[in-house]
Phi, psi and omega in degrees: 000333182301316181300315181294319177299318179297314181294317178298319179297315179300315182294312183292326177293319178299320177298313181295321181300330179258019175064028171295151184225168181054051181284125178237138175243117181249128176271114183254008187308320183271357188245337190206155172260358180299311181198163175276328183222142166250135168244126184241132181216153181243152171229161184269351182210164177296325178298315180292320179300315178294322179296319177297312179301314180299319181295317178298311182299317182293314182291320178293319178298317180297328179277357176092016180258132185276141171266123183269336180192153178218130180230147171085006185296322184301317182279330180067021180260322177210103181256129178252125177245121184257111176252031179084262182276354174238126175244126181256131176248112178254110187252146160291138185313313183296319181290325178297316178298321182292310184280331173046059180301326181300322178288319179300324180251040184299335180280353179286146175284129177268127180264154173286150177300146184255011184301000000 
């Protein structure tokens, strides 16, 4: 569990460092095989969304954790970062409200931030 706590902490701190807001950590272990955790964060502009994504990728890489996939970076509206058992969704505020992943995964346990 220490490894997962460390990775969640690195990701949520990177989000906060770039002024990401409304950070949610969802435990999906009992609900899905896609990932064990979703971390969802919002930014106010495409520039901020990309900066949050870059910060997460850089901090996780520096800590020795591999990024398996990245989608949506070009548009900067909804960037998905796949770290295997943790998937990070970095949303532009408007797109987050529209897609409302928290409602879609309403049965997931929401964890407190580990920062």
